[in-house]
N, CA, C and O atoms as CSV, one atom per row, in Angstrom:
chain,resi,resn,atom,element,x,y,z
A,1,ARG,N,N,0.958,-1.042,-0.022
A,1,ARG,CA,C,-0.196,0.240,-0.266
A,1,ARG,C,C,0.827,1.132,-0.259
A,1,ARG,O,O,0.860,1.902,-1.219
A,2,GLU,N,N,2.045,1.279,0.934
A,2,GLU,CA,C,2.783,2.119,0.499
A,2,GLU,C,C,3.168,2.371,-0.625
A,2,GLU,O,O,2.841,3.537,-0.842
A,3,ALA,N,N,3.742,1.906,-1.588
A,3,ALA,CA,C,4.176,1.939,-2.758
A,3,ALA,C,C,3.194,2.570,-3.645
A,3,ALA,O,O,3.591,3.280,-4.569
A,4,ASP,N,N,1.797,2.346,-3.416
A,4,ASP,CA,C,0.907,2.693,-4.262
A,4,ASP,C,C,0.325,4.295,-3.727
A,4,ASP,O,O,-0.282,5.095,-4.438
A,5,VAL,N,N,0.619,4.438,-2.610
A,5,VAL,CA,C,0.511,5.738,-2.188
A,5,VAL,C,C,1.932,7.377,-2.673
A,5,VAL,O,O,1.828,8.591,-2.853
A,6,VAL,N,N,3.198,6.235,-2.682
A,6,VAL,CA,C,4.028,7.131,-3.356
A,6,VAL,C,C,3.969,7.035,-4.948
A,6,VAL,O,O,4.593,7.888,-5.578
A,7,LEU,N,N,3.337,6.160,-5.566
A,7,LEU,CA,C,3.492,6.441,-6.646
A,7,LEU,C,C,2.050,7.306,-7.896
A,7,LEU,O,O,2.014,7.460,-9.116
A,8,LYS,N,N,1.027,7.687,-6.697
A,8,LYS,CA,C,0.203,8.272,-6.967
A,8,LYS,C,C,0.856,9.703,-6.558
A,8,LYS,O,O,1.124,10.420,-7.522
A,9,TYR,N,N,1.123,10.171,-5.399
A,9,TYR,CA,C,2.007,11.194,-5.633
A,9,TYR,C,C,2.942,11.666,-6.025
A,9,TYR,O,O,3.130,12.858,-5.780
A,10,LEU,N,N,3.919,10.909,-6.803
A,10,LEU,CA,C,4.789,11.179,-8.093
A,10,LEU,C,C,4.021,11.351,-9.078
A,10,LEU,O,O,4.189,12.408,-9.687
A,11,LYS,N,N,3.250,10.681,-9.434
A,11,LYS,CA,C,2.295,10.871,-10.660
A,11,LYS,C,C,1.519,12.126,-10.530
A,11,LYS,O,O,1.608,12.932,-11.456
A,12,GLU,N,N,0.725,12.422,-9.450
A,12,GLU,CA,C,0.161,13.806,-9.365
A,12,GLU,C,C,0.288,14.832,-9.054
A,12,GLU,O,O,-0.477,15.761,-9.313
A,13,GLN,N,N,1.836,14.900,-8.088
A,13,GLN,CA,C,2.055,15.697,-7.833
A,13,GLN,C,C,3.307,16.403,-8.379
A,13,GLN,O,O,3.627,17.592,-8.393
A,14,CYS,N,N,3.912,15.293,-8.824
A,14,CYS,CA,C,4.968,15.703,-9.701
A,14,CYS,C,C,5.044,15.477,-10.887
A,14,CYS,O,O,6.060,15.821,-11.491
A,15,GLY,N,N,4.060,14.879,-11.503
A,15,GLY,CA,C,3.695,14.943,-13.076
A,15,GLY,C,C,4.849,13.971,-13.572
A,15,GLY,O,O,5.422,14.186,-14.640
A,16,ALA,N,N,5.201,12.777,-12.672
A,16,ALA,CA,C,6.027,11.403,-13.484
A,16,ALA,C,C,4.921,10.745,-14.050
A,16,ALA,O,O,3.790,10.494,-13.635
A,17,LYS,N,N,5.616,10.493,-15.263
A,17,LYS,CA,C,4.990,9.999,-16.523
A,17,LYS,C,C,5.827,8.260,-16.425
A,17,LYS,O,O,5.004,7.381,-16.681
A,18,LYS,N,N,6.648,7.944,-16.242
A,18,LYS,CA,C,7.103,6.749,-16.107
A,18,LYS,C,C,7.993,6.696,-14.615
A,18,LYS,O,O,8.479,7.660,-14.024
A,19,ILE,N,N,8.030,5.475,-14.279
A,19,ILE,CA,C,8.582,5.285,-12.869
A,19,ILE,C,C,9.448,3.846,-12.199
A,19,ILE,O,O,9.239,2.773,-11.633
A,20,GLY,N,N,10.321,4.541,-12.623
A,20,GLY,CA,C,11.535,3.054,-12.129
A,20,GLY,C,C,11.887,3.068,-10.949
A,20,GLY,O,O,12.140,4.117,-10.356
A,21,ILE,N,N,11.994,1.350,-10.163
A,21,ILE,CA,C,12.638,1.615,-9.191
A,21,ILE,C,C,13.939,0.475,-8.671
A,21,ILE,O,O,14.129,-0.504,-9.392
A,22,VAL,N,N,14.477,0.590,-7.882
A,22,VAL,CA,C,16.028,0.264,-7.787
A,22,VAL,C,C,16.099,-0.417,-6.377
A,22,VAL,O,O,15.710,0.468,-5.616
A,23,GLY,N,N,16.322,-1.260,-5.812
A,23,GLY,CA,C,16.547,-1.704,-4.088
A,23,GLY,C,C,17.928,-2.678,-4.372
A,23,GLY,O,O,18.450,-3.403,-5.219
A,24,PHE,N,N,18.073,-2.227,-3.258
A,24,PHE,CA,C,19.561,-3.658,-2.844
A,24,PHE,C,C,19.275,-4.282,-1.532
A,24,PHE,O,O,18.745,-3.745,-0.559
A,25,SER,N,N,19.724,-5.549,-1.657
A,25,SER,CA,C,19.392,-6.687,-0.857
A,25,SER,C,C,17.774,-6.660,-0.223
A,25,SER,O,O,17.040,-7.280,-0.993
A,26,TRP,N,N,17.148,-6.199,0.777
A,26,TRP,CA,C,15.918,-6.741,1.122
A,26,TRP,C,C,15.128,-5.439,0.023
A,26,TRP,O,O,14.077,-5.580,-0.603
A,27,GLY,N,N,15.772,-4.548,0.050
A,27,GLY,CA,C,14.924,-3.445,-1.075
A,27,GLY,C,C,14.898,-4.269,-2.663
A,27,GLY,O,O,14.084,-3.866,-3.494
A,28,GLY,N,N,15.587,-5.123,-2.918
A,28,GLY,CA,C,15.827,-5.538,-4.137
A,28,GLY,C,C,15.169,-6.994,-3.811
A,28,GLY,O,O,15.435,-7.698,-4.786
A,29,MET,N,N,14.647,-7.520,-3.145
A,29,MET,CA,C,13.344,-8.458,-2.482
A,29,MET,C,C,12.148,-7.821,-2.978
A,29,MET,O,O,11.176,-8.223,-3.618
A,30,ALA,N,N,12.552,-6.547,-2.429
A,30,ALA,CA,C,10.948,-5.366,-2.560
A,30,ALA,C,C,10.289,-5.047,-3.801
A,30,ALA,O,O,9.126,-4.816,-4.130
A,31,VAL,N,N,12.095,-5.145,-4.746
A,31,VAL,CA,C,11.531,-4.434,-6.064
A,31,VAL,C,C,10.995,-5.413,-6.941
A,31,VAL,O,O,10.141,-5.192,-7.799
A,32,HIS,N,N,11.631,-6.713,-6.644
A,32,HIS,CA,C,11.254,-8.020,-7.011
A,32,HIS,C,C,9.284,-8.211,-6.969
A,32,HIS,O,O,8.383,-8.525,-7.747
A,33,HIS,N,N,9.442,-7.804,-5.603
A,33,HIS,CA,C,7.853,-8.268,-5.545
A,33,HIS,C,C,6.921,-7.146,-5.898
A,33,HIS,O,O,5.731,-7.447,-5.995
A,34,LEU,N,N,7.293,-5.840,-6.115
A,34,LEU,CA,C,6.477,-5.075,-6.780
A,34,LEU,C,C,6.650,-4.925,-8.186
A,34,LEU,O,O,5.762,-4.235,-8.687
A,35,MET,N,N,7.518,-5.353,-8.995
A,35,MET,CA,C,7.145,-5.756,-10.467
A,35,MET,C,C,6.328,-6.964,-10.797
A,35,MET,O,O,5.753,-7.231,-11.851
A,36,LEU,N,N,6.399,-7.683,-9.606
A,36,LEU,CA,C,5.358,-8.557,-9.773
A,36,LEU,C,C,3.749,-8.186,-9.535
A,36,LEU,O,O,2.881,-8.957,-9.943
A,37,LYS,N,N,3.486,-7.204,-8.988
A,37,LYS,CA,C,2.275,-6.769,-8.288
A,37,LYS,C,C,1.883,-5.140,-8.781
A,37,LYS,O,O,0.671,-4.925,-8.783
A,38,ASN,N,N,2.770,-3.960,-9.202
A,38,ASN,CA,C,2.393,-3.266,-9.396
A,38,ASN,C,C,2.515,-2.641,-11.033
A,38,ASN,O,O,3.482,-1.899,-11.208
A,39,PRO,N,N,1.536,-2.906,-12.333
A,39,PRO,CA,C,2.004,-2.676,-13.486
A,39,PRO,C,C,2.286,-1.422,-13.529
A,39,PRO,O,O,3.062,-1.275,-14.473
A,40,GLN,N,N,1.998,-0.036,-12.819
A,40,GLN,CA,C,2.327,1.180,-13.005
A,40,GLN,C,C,3.719,1.655,-12.772
A,40,GLN,O,O,3.928,2.794,-12.356
A,41,LEU,N,N,4.819,0.685,-13.068
A,41,LEU,CA,C,6.012,0.820,-12.603
A,41,LEU,C,C,6.817,0.618,-14.040
A,41,LEU,O,O,6.422,-0.499,-14.373
A,42,ALA,N,N,7.462,0.938,-14.778
A,42,ALA,CA,C,8.136,1.206,-15.818
A,42,ALA,C,C,9.143,0.028,-16.016
A,42,ALA,O,O,8.963,-0.893,-16.814
A,43,ALA,N,N,10.341,0.183,-15.106
A,43,ALA,CA,C,11.585,-0.975,-14.985
A,43,ALA,C,C,11.731,-0.795,-13.569
A,43,ALA,O,O,11.328,0.129,-12.862
A,44,GLY,N,N,12.400,-1.874,-13.259
A,44,GLY,CA,C,13.094,-2.427,-12.165
A,44,GLY,C,C,14.299,-2.651,-11.883
A,44,GLY,O,O,14.880,-2.741,-12.964
A,45,VAL,N,N,15.146,-2.820,-10.904
A,45,VAL,CA,C,16.522,-3.247,-10.696
A,45,VAL,C,C,16.555,-3.755,-9.316
A,45,VAL,O,O,16.229,-3.196,-8.268
A,46,SER,N,N,17.003,-4.896,-9.530
A,46,SER,CA,C,17.106,-5.541,-7.801
A,46,SER,C,C,18.405,-6.422,-7.904
A,46,SER,O,O,18.590,-7.509,-8.451
A,47,LEU,N,N,19.446,-5.393,-7.023
A,47,LEU,CA,C,20.420,-6.006,-6.656
A,47,LEU,C,C,20.596,-6.838,-5.630
A,47,LEU,O,O,20.513,-6.255,-4.549
A,48,TYR,N,N,20.859,-8.257,-5.546
A,48,TYR,CA,C,21.038,-9.275,-4.912
A,48,TYR,C,C,19.616,-9.007,-3.652
A,48,TYR,O,O,19.656,-8.576,-2.500
A,49,GLY,N,N,18.624,-9.416,-4.384
A,49,GLY,CA,C,17.197,-9.776,-3.763
A,49,GLY,C,C,16.374,-10.399,-4.635
A,49,GLY,O,O,16.258,-10.103,-5.824
A,50,ILE,N,N,15.820,-11.230,-4.082
A,50,ILE,CA,C,14.785,-11.989,-5.050
A,50,ILE,C,C,13.907,-12.994,-4.058
A,50,ILE,O,O,14.462,-13.857,-3.376
A,51,ILE,N,N,12.841,-12.835,-4.059
A,51,ILE,CA,C,11.558,-13.621,-3.357
A,51,ILE,C,C,11.773,-15.219,-3.863
A,51,ILE,O,O,11.805,-15.538,-5.052
A,52,ARG,N,N,11.899,-16.067,-2.849
A,52,ARG,CA,C,12.143,-17.248,-2.849
A,52,ARG,C,C,11.459,-17.990,-2.503
A,52,ARG,O,O,11.825,-19.165,-2.469
A,53,ASP,N,N,9.707,-17.483,-1.950
A,53,ASP,CA,C,9.310,-18.647,-1.054
A,53,ASP,C,C,7.611,-18.206,-1.970
A,53,ASP,O,O,6.661,-18.109,-1.194
A,54,SER,N,N,7.310,-17.979,-3.396
A,54,SER,CA,C,6.383,-17.707,-3.904
A,54,SER,C,C,6.417,-18.292,-5.496
A,54,SER,O,O,7.131,-17.821,-6.382
A,55,GLU,N,N,5.412,-19.509,-5.662
A,55,GLU,CA,C,5.599,-19.566,-6.888
A,55,GLU,C,C,5.088,-19.271,-8.504
A,55,GLU,O,O,5.085,-19.852,-9.590
A,56,GLU,N,N,4.621,-17.851,-7.851
A,56,GLU,CA,C,4.216,-16.917,-8.779
A,56,GLU,C,C,5.235,-15.726,-9.199
A,56,GLU,O,O,4.968,-14.727,-9.867
A,57,ARG,N,N,6.555,-16.127,-8.588
A,57,ARG,CA,C,7.479,-15.070,-8.352
A,57,ARG,C,C,7.956,-14.663,-9.957
A,57,ARG,O,O,8.511,-13.587,-10.179
A,58,TYR,N,N,7.685,-15.605,-10.987
A,58,TYR,CA,C,8.250,-15.141,-12.544
A,58,TYR,C,C,7.338,-14.836,-13.173
A,58,TYR,O,O,7.414,-15.247,-14.331
A,59,ASN,N,N,6.480,-14.290,-12.948
A,59,ASN,CA,C,5.355,-13.525,-13.677
A,59,ASN,C,C,5.506,-11.778,-13.767
A,59,ASN,O,O,4.670,-10.876,-13.828
A,60,LEU,N,N,6.756,-11.801,-13.745
A,60,LEU,CA,C,6.781,-10.388,-13.690
A,60,LEU,C,C,6.006,-9.222,-14.949
A,60,LEU,O,O,5.779,-9.475,-16.132
A,61,LEU,N,N,5.788,-8.203,-14.356
A,61,LEU,CA,C,4.642,-7.342,-15.359
A,61,LEU,C,C,5.545,-6.050,-15.856
A,61,LEU,O,O,4.888,-5.239,-16.509
A,62,ASN,N,N,6.819,-5.747,-15.677
A,62,ASN,CA,C,7.421,-4.991,-16.279
A,62,ASN,C,C,9.007,-5.331,-16.230
A,62,ASN,O,O,9.502,-6.129,-15.434
A,63,PRO,N,N,9.954,-4.362,-17.522
A,63,PRO,CA,C,11.229,-5.188,-17.232
A,63,PRO,C,C,12.064,-5.092,-15.596
A,63,PRO,O,O,12.306,-4.176,-14.810
A,64,THR,N,N,12.274,-6.315,-15.623
A,64,THR,CA,C,13.330,-6.374,-14.540
A,64,THR,C,C,14.809,-6.625,-14.514
A,64,THR,O,O,14.813,-7.829,-14.770
A,65,PHE,N,N,15.788,-6.359,-14.405
A,65,PHE,CA,C,17.301,-6.618,-14.420
A,65,PHE,C,C,17.417,-6.771,-12.965
A,65,PHE,O,O,17.157,-5.991,-12.049
A,66,PHE,N,N,17.931,-8.123,-12.981
A,66,PHE,CA,C,18.550,-8.566,-11.517
A,66,PHE,C,C,20.006,-8.799,-11.579
A,66,PHE,O,O,20.578,-9.200,-12.593
A,67,ILE,N,N,20.781,-8.442,-10.072
A,67,ILE,CA,C,22.102,-8.022,-10.293
A,67,ILE,C,C,22.266,-8.600,-9.245
A,67,ILE,O,O,21.588,-8.407,-8.236
A,68,PHE,N,N,23.352,-9.523,-9.371
A,68,PHE,CA,C,23.637,-10.492,-8.110
A,68,PHE,C,C,25.227,-10.616,-8.059
A,68,PHE,O,O,25.720,-10.197,-9.106
A,69,GLY,N,N,26.090,-11.035,-7.215
A,69,GLY,CA,C,27.673,-11.564,-7.089
A,69,GLY,C,C,27.365,-13.072,-6.942
A,69,GLY,O,O,26.513,-13.783,-6.410
A,70,GLU,N,N,28.782,-13.236,-7.876
A,70,GLU,CA,C,28.798,-14.908,-7.821
A,70,GLU,C,C,29.114,-15.748,-6.503
A,70,GLU,O,O,28.831,-16.918,-6.246
A,71,LYS,N,N,29.726,-14.879,-5.818
A,71,LYS,CA,C,29.993,-15.245,-4.440
A,71,LYS,C,C,29.333,-14.720,-3.314
A,71,LYS,O,O,29.827,-14.850,-2.194
A,72,ASP,N,N,27.808,-13.893,-3.579
A,72,ASP,CA,C,27.048,-13.672,-2.434
A,72,ASP,C,C,26.704,-14.849,-1.455
A,72,ASP,O,O,26.380,-15.952,-1.897
A,73,HIS,N,N,26.789,-14.559,-0.001
A,73,HIS,CA,C,26.775,-15.295,0.796
A,73,HIS,C,C,24.814,-15.737,1.289
A,73,HIS,O,O,24.343,-16.579,2.053
A,74,THR,N,N,24.312,-14.905,0.587
A,74,THR,CA,C,22.728,-15.115,1.036
A,74,THR,C,C,22.053,-15.508,-0.167
A,74,THR,O,O,20.909,-15.895,0.073
A,75,ILE,N,N,22.389,-15.543,-1.452
A,75,ILE,CA,C,21.850,-15.639,-2.458
A,75,ILE,C,C,22.918,-16.604,-3.232
A,75,ILE,O,O,23.904,-16.086,-3.756
A,76,SER,N,N,22.701,-18.043,-3.297
A,76,SER,CA,C,23.428,-19.261,-3.718
A,76,SER,C,C,23.666,-19.018,-4.970
A,76,SER,O,O,22.993,-18.021,-5.232
A,77,TYR,N,N,24.245,-19.357,-5.917
A,77,TYR,CA,C,24.548,-19.512,-7.212
A,77,TYR,C,C,22.979,-20.531,-8.027
A,77,TYR,O,O,22.196,-20.163,-8.903
A,78,ASP,N,N,23.036,-21.535,-7.441
A,78,ASP,CA,C,21.857,-22.260,-7.621
A,78,ASP,C,C,20.603,-21.612,-7.876
A,78,ASP,O,O,20.066,-21.751,-8.974
A,79,GLN,N,N,20.017,-20.830,-6.854
A,79,GLN,CA,C,19.161,-19.684,-6.656
A,79,GLN,C,C,19.178,-18.839,-7.962
A,79,GLN,O,O,18.161,-18.358,-8.463
A,80,ILE,N,N,20.448,-18.706,-8.469
A,80,ILE,CA,C,20.406,-17.290,-9.306
A,80,ILE,C,C,20.094,-18.332,-10.401
A,80,ILE,O,O,19.468,-17.746,-11.284
A,81,ILE,N,N,20.243,-19.452,-10.668
A,81,ILE,CA,C,20.220,-20.518,-11.967
A,81,ILE,C,C,18.678,-20.528,-12.038
A,81,ILE,O,O,18.092,-20.245,-13.083
A,82,LEU,N,N,17.949,-20.906,-10.748
A,82,LEU,CA,C,16.982,-21.324,-10.994
A,82,LEU,C,C,16.123,-20.225,-11.328
A,82,LEU,O,O,15.277,-20.469,-12.187
A,83,LEU,N,N,16.151,-18.994,-10.810
A,83,LEU,CA,C,15.435,-17.405,-11.606
A,83,LEU,C,C,15.599,-17.700,-12.635
A,83,LEU,O,O,14.658,-17.917,-13.398
A,84,GLU,N,N,17.244,-17.833,-13.092
A,84,GLU,CA,C,16.652,-17.679,-14.652
A,84,GLU,C,C,16.115,-18.399,-15.610
A,84,GLU,O,O,15.743,-17.927,-16.684
A,85,GLU,N,N,16.045,-19.519,-15.305
A,85,GLU,CA,C,15.337,-20.829,-16.050
A,85,GLU,C,C,14.229,-20.715,-15.521
A,85,GLU,O,O,13.446,-21.237,-16.315
A,86,LYS,N,N,13.626,-20.313,-14.573
A,86,LYS,CA,C,11.917,-20.186,-14.330
A,86,LYS,C,C,11.408,-19.256,-15.087
A,86,LYS,O,O,10.287,-19.409,-15.570
A,87,LEU,N,N,12.429,-17.710,-15.403
A,87,LEU,CA,C,12.112,-16.720,-15.845
A,87,LEU,C,C,11.718,-16.978,-17.376
A,87,LEU,O,O,10.682,-16.663,-17.962
A,88,LYS,N,N,12.968,-17.712,-17.898
A,88,LYS,CA,C,12.862,-18.070,-19.293
A,88,LYS,C,C,11.325,-18.890,-19.602
A,88,LYS,O,O,10.585,-18.646,-20.556
A,89,GLN,N,N,11.128,-19.732,-18.713
A,89,GLN,CA,C,9.885,-20.442,-19.145
A,89,GLN,C,C,8.819,-19.721,-18.635
A,89,GLN,O,O,7.947,-20.038,-19.444
A,90,TYR,N,N,8.140,-18.756,-17.626
A,90,TYR,CA,C,6.966,-18.337,-17.379
A,90,TYR,C,C,6.990,-16.734,-17.976
A,90,TYR,O,O,5.903,-16.392,-18.441
A,91,CYS,N,N,8.226,-15.548,-18.041
A,91,CYS,CA,C,8.449,-14.580,-18.175
A,91,CYS,C,C,7.696,-14.355,-19.274
A,91,CYS,O,O,7.455,-15.235,-20.100
A,92,LYS,N,N,7.155,-12.804,-19.375
A,92,LYS,CA,C,6.389,-12.760,-20.347
A,92,LYS,C,C,7.327,-11.191,-21.146
A,92,LYS,O,O,7.230,-10.726,-22.282
A,93,VAL,N,N,8.197,-10.741,-19.934
A,93,VAL,CA,C,8.482,-9.125,-20.559
A,93,VAL,C,C,9.763,-9.480,-20.253
A,93,VAL,O,O,10.149,-10.432,-19.574
A,94,THR,N,N,10.507,-8.474,-20.917
A,94,THR,CA,C,11.868,-8.349,-20.822
A,94,THR,C,C,12.834,-8.441,-19.354
A,94,THR,O,O,12.346,-7.874,-18.377
A,95,TYR,N,N,13.497,-8.783,-19.266
A,95,TYR,CA,C,14.543,-8.996,-18.276
A,95,TYR,C,C,15.928,-9.338,-18.286
A,95,TYR,O,O,16.473,-9.680,-19.335
A,96,LYS,N,N,16.457,-9.281,-17.352
A,96,LYS,CA,C,17.865,-9.924,-17.139
A,96,LYS,C,C,18.281,-9.857,-16.123
A,96,LYS,O,O,18.176,-8.887,-15.373
A,97,VAL,N,N,19.009,-11.196,-15.832
A,97,VAL,CA,C,19.900,-11.849,-14.722
A,97,VAL,C,C,21.372,-11.963,-15.261
A,97,VAL,O,O,21.716,-12.674,-16.206
A,98,LYS,N,N,22.489,-10.847,-14.230
A,98,LYS,CA,C,23.459,-10.862,-14.468
A,98,LYS,C,C,24.505,-11.279,-13.095
A,98,LYS,O,O,24.408,-10.809,-11.961
A,99,VAL,N,N,25.316,-12.100,-13.483
A,99,VAL,CA,C,26.205,-12.546,-12.375
A,99,VAL,C,C,27.677,-11.928,-12.467
A,99,VAL,O,O,28.392,-12.204,-13.430
A,100,TYR,N,N,28.176,-10.958,-11.287
A,100,TYR,CA,C,29.329,-10.619,-11.688
A,100,TYR,C,C,30.215,-11.336,-10.911
A,100,TYR,O,O,30.010,-11.538,-9.715
A,101,PRO,N,N,31.502,-11.864,-11.698
A,101,PRO,CA,C,32.389,-12.819,-11.076
A,101,PRO,C,C,32.947,-12.182,-9.695
A,101,PRO,O,O,33.320,-11.013,-9.598
A,102,GLY,N,N,32.947,-13.012,-8.773
A,102,GLY,CA,C,34.057,-12.843,-7.669
A,102,GLY,C,C,33.301,-11.782,-6.632
A,102,GLY,O,O,33.901,-11.313,-5.665
A,103,GLN,N,N,32.001,-11.475,-6.922
A,103,GLN,CA,C,31.435,-10.752,-6.237
A,103,GLN,C,C,30.660,-11.126,-5.256
A,103,GLN,O,O,29.939,-12.107,-5.440
A,104,VAL,N,N,30.626,-10.274,-3.715
A,104,VAL,CA,C,29.736,-10.897,-2.912
A,104,VAL,C,C,28.626,-10.081,-2.427
A,104,VAL,O,O,28.527,-9.066,-3.116
A,105,HIS,N,N,27.907,-10.135,-1.657
A,105,HIS,CA,C,26.489,-9.638,-1.369
A,105,HIS,C,C,26.800,-7.758,-1.029
A,105,HIS,O,O,27.719,-7.491,-0.256
A,106,GLY,N,N,26.371,-7.147,-1.358
A,106,GLY,CA,C,26.230,-5.819,-1.034
A,106,GLY,C,C,27.682,-5.401,-1.972
A,106,GLY,O,O,28.368,-4.638,-1.292
A,107,PHE,N,N,28.313,-5.688,-3.308
A,107,PHE,CA,C,29.261,-5.144,-3.500
A,107,PHE,C,C,29.166,-3.948,-4.343
A,107,PHE,O,O,30.080,-3.127,-4.411
A,108,ALA,N,N,27.958,-3.840,-5.046
A,108,ALA,CA,C,28.086,-2.429,-5.891
A,108,ALA,C,C,27.364,-1.216,-5.057
A,108,ALA,O,O,26.851,-0.220,-5.566
A,109,GLN,N,N,27.462,-1.618,-3.244
A,109,GLN,CA,C,27.180,-0.329,-2.325
A,109,GLN,C,C,28.558,0.272,-1.747
A,109,GLN,O,O,28.669,1.254,-1.013
A,110,LEU,N,N,29.594,-0.562,-2.259
A,110,LEU,CA,C,31.039,0.118,-1.591
A,110,LEU,C,C,31.398,1.494,-2.017
A,110,LEU,O,O,31.190,2.020,-3.110
A,111,LYS,N,N,32.068,2.064,-0.792
A,111,LYS,CA,C,32.218,3.120,-0.588
A,111,LYS,C,C,33.660,3.166,-1.613
A,111,LYS,O,O,34.493,2.259,-1.608
A,112,PRO,N,N,33.732,4.074,-2.243
A,112,PRO,CA,C,35.527,4.072,-2.875
A,112,PRO,C,C,36.453,3.812,-2.070
A,112,PRO,O,O,37.558,3.394,-2.418
A,113,GLU,N,N,36.080,4.044,-0.835
A,113,GLU,CA,C,37.655,3.675,0.132
A,113,GLU,C,C,37.711,2.276,0.421
A,113,GLU,O,O,38.770,1.697,0.663
A,114,ASP,N,N,36.516,1.686,0.399
A,114,ASP,CA,C,36.128,0.043,0.729
A,114,ASP,C,C,36.555,-0.520,-0.433
A,114,ASP,O,O,37.174,-1.546,-0.151
A,115,MET,N,N,36.512,-0.309,-1.759
A,115,MET,CA,C,36.943,-0.986,-2.858
A,115,MET,C,C,38.303,-1.801,-3.205
A,115,MET,O,O,39.368,-1.246,-3.476
A,116,LYS,N,N,38.122,-3.060,-3.161
A,116,LYS,CA,C,39.440,-3.857,-3.494
A,116,LYS,C,C,39.744,-3.396,-4.980
A,116,LYS,O,O,38.729,-3.352,-5.676
A,117,PRO,N,N,40.825,-3.074,-5.561
A,117,PRO,CA,C,41.623,-2.866,-6.983
A,117,PRO,C,C,40.666,-3.677,-7.928
A,117,PRO,O,O,39.978,-3.318,-8.884
A,118,ASP,N,N,40.891,-5.084,-7.237
A,118,ASP,CA,C,40.033,-6.015,-8.293
A,118,ASP,C,C,38.853,-6.229,-8.352
A,118,ASP,O,O,38.474,-6.801,-9.374
A,119,ASP,N,N,37.929,-5.907,-7.426
A,119,ASP,CA,C,36.502,-5.238,-7.653
A,119,ASP,C,C,36.238,-4.552,-8.125
A,119,ASP,O,O,35.368,-4.730,-8.977
A,120,LYS,N,N,36.831,-3.193,-7.901
A,120,LYS,CA,C,36.620,-1.946,-8.629
A,120,LYS,C,C,35.765,-1.781,-10.197
A,120,LYS,O,O,34.779,-1.117,-10.518
A,121,PRO,N,N,36.601,-2.659,-10.913
A,121,PRO,CA,C,35.456,-2.629,-12.218
A,121,PRO,C,C,34.543,-3.059,-12.211
A,121,PRO,O,O,33.686,-2.417,-12.819
A,122,TYR,N,N,34.059,-4.481,-11.506
A,122,TYR,CA,C,32.991,-4.983,-11.389
A,122,TYR,C,C,31.618,-4.367,-10.594
A,122,TYR,O,O,30.431,-4.685,-10.674
A,123,ILE,N,N,32.306,-3.369,-9.813
A,123,ILE,CA,C,31.391,-2.860,-8.878
A,123,ILE,C,C,30.816,-1.626,-9.771
A,123,ILE,O,O,29.615,-1.358,-9.796
A,124,GLU,N,N,31.730,-0.953,-10.449
A,124,GLU,CA,C,31.570,0.207,-11.712
A,124,GLU,C,C,30.933,0.073,-12.884
A,124,GLU,O,O,30.555,1.101,-13.445
A,125,GLU,N,N,30.719,-1.045,-13.408
A,125,GLU,CA,C,30.054,-1.986,-14.343
A,125,GLU,C,C,28.745,-2.164,-14.030
A,125,GLU,O,O,27.817,-1.904,-14.795
A,126,ALA,N,N,28.606,-2.737,-12.585
A,126,ALA,CA,C,27.465,-2.905,-11.892
A,126,ALA,C,C,26.102,-1.513,-11.841
A,126,ALA,O,O,24.888,-1.478,-12.039
A,127,ARG,N,N,27.150,-0.547,-11.467
A,127,ARG,CA,C,26.529,0.617,-11.045
A,127,ARG,C,C,25.788,1.347,-12.810
A,127,ARG,O,O,24.665,1.816,-12.996
A,128,LYS,N,N,26.949,1.172,-13.839
A,128,LYS,CA,C,26.414,1.721,-15.045
A,128,LYS,C,C,25.364,0.666,-15.457
A,128,LYS,O,O,24.339,1.137,-15.949
A,129,ASP,N,N,25.422,-0.412,-15.367
A,129,ASP,CA,C,24.489,-1.300,-16.226
A,129,ASP,C,C,23.361,-0.876,-15.551
A,129,ASP,O,O,22.538,-0.423,-16.347
A,130,MET,N,N,22.903,-0.834,-14.119
A,130,MET,CA,C,21.522,-0.416,-13.312
A,130,MET,C,C,21.414,0.755,-14.017
A,130,MET,O,O,20.506,0.639,-14.840
A,131,ILE,N,N,21.929,1.815,-14.058
A,131,ILE,CA,C,21.831,3.101,-14.802
A,131,ILE,C,C,21.032,3.145,-16.061
A,131,ILE,O,O,20.014,3.775,-16.349
A,132,ASP,N,N,21.754,2.321,-16.720
A,132,ASP,CA,C,21.538,1.973,-18.222
A,132,ASP,C,C,20.232,1.382,-18.303
A,132,ASP,O,O,19.479,1.928,-19.109
A,133,TRP,N,N,19.784,0.408,-17.671
A,133,TRP,CA,C,18.483,-0.473,-17.344
A,133,TRP,C,C,17.193,0.741,-17.134
A,133,TRP,O,O,16.131,0.741,-17.756
A,134,ILE,N,N,17.522,1.513,-16.330
A,134,ILE,CA,C,16.269,2.209,-15.952
A,134,ILE,C,C,16.206,3.349,-17.305
A,134,ILE,O,O,15.190,3.500,-17.983
A,135,LYS,N,N,17.585,4.150,-17.548
A,135,LYS,CA,C,17.558,4.854,-18.816
A,135,LYS,C,C,16.891,4.538,-19.846
A,135,LYS,O,O,16.276,5.339,-20.551
A,136,MET,N,N,17.002,2.730,-20.095
A,136,MET,CA,C,16.586,2.269,-21.327
A,136,MET,C,C,14.912,2.346,-21.345
A,136,MET,O,O,14.340,2.800,-22.336
A,137,PHE,N,N,14.297,1.952,-20.381
A,137,PHE,CA,C,12.742,1.937,-19.919
A,137,PHE,C,C,12.188,3.134,-19.460
A,137,PHE,O,O,11.158,3.372,-20.091
A,138,VAL,N,N,12.451,4.010,-18.599
A,138,VAL,CA,C,12.042,5.179,-17.980
A,138,VAL,C,C,12.394,6.508,-18.566
A,138,VAL,O,O,12.027,7.544,-18.010
């Protein structure tokens, strides 16, 4: 219900024509949920967050991009593969699942001073990919 109130406000008070949503971790799970329930959203990006306990979790309403780290301790690689297989089978809108090599949960949120040199290119790539996805649909 909170999302409905925010979307109504953005459209009526701010004149928003298209709205995209981005979420990290638990917020990524919220993005996944909203992309299943709210047709008003033009696009979504879920960074290391997925819904695991619903059989209807593959029927996305609008374009959704899922970003994961290969070495995420909360979302196994097997869960990512299952998500992608089921999306191929059931999803009728544009989607993308991308796994960034060697990256852990929360990798795209790191501050510059916390980035390891080997990880920095993947962090920058994920951030660019996220922005490009939103720009493509919103």
